[in-house]
Steps between C-alpha positions, in 0.01 A plus 500: 500500500289189434409400146132573568592857596684544169188395311264749665409806300610821668270731303160483336649519147725203583206303636287578195785404265535163674127431484488600133797273421341207681142542377527715187196377308282405798200721579597777738175696485153421376266797497200602291553235236870585466777265604854629546795265512787584734699609195223738391456629854873568514488680165205718604645588839831592336318729257302662781820544700661678201192722474521588870868584464416716196268718710763543769406224743778299660629364825297643786224651282164455668245341268138436596298239311120518493382203297319172550696177483588516132775511243536876558533455876752216487721637222512844660579354842780281364637781281517734798688236700741449209609865519513516880188714541290492814152368423172578672221271380161663556184297544237552233251513787663807657261788560595853391600580859720191513649581158593849615661362814694225319623716213587793724672301773690269267654805333410343164669675211342291225161331499425230244166331479177398341240759410209268569431160642156348536281796600783713640634808320840560658554819301201662668587342834849654481347840421284470811795383710741772390337843484654706223592198289210557259630852436856387429681411183705184450818700439474715814342302782516683832251361750517616865357170628769306311797738486742256336264364232625613159338260255197276472487232231172315439412231248232741374564870557228630266336813638747536788742784422707417808567139394705340227439168330708195593538427127688831472714400798591170336577675171781682682674164547528471123638849437850510350642667812324265747722346769 
């Protein structure tokens, strides 16, 4: 094997570790007045990965992400890759019909996203896309249009009994029994 082959990262976590080592304090993400260094991005994605593991996600878990380009979107995407999950990014421009199709056909088990962005209320859009969602509870999701979906985590879940807050998800990473 050539030396260049030995230096290639075989997995996303290996690639991220190499980038963090090489550029630790450089800006990795600038969004909404916040700048994350590669070290901070690594720390946040590790915490999100622990939170995902704490709710039962792991290799092969199907995670859908409905968020604009943002810290939430990037850290969730990277965290899911760190644990070997399968990720379905969903456009924030998706109509309710498109949302239903994407979530149902991707067999998403977990959906993580933003509640609102610009003039879009994704909580209400999800309720339109997935009949029965509005009548569900976060602990017992059973939606015929998305038969594998078991939890929805939004950055603001206020008034949505079927959704949980991403802050609560992240708190699971800090629990004494967290992975």
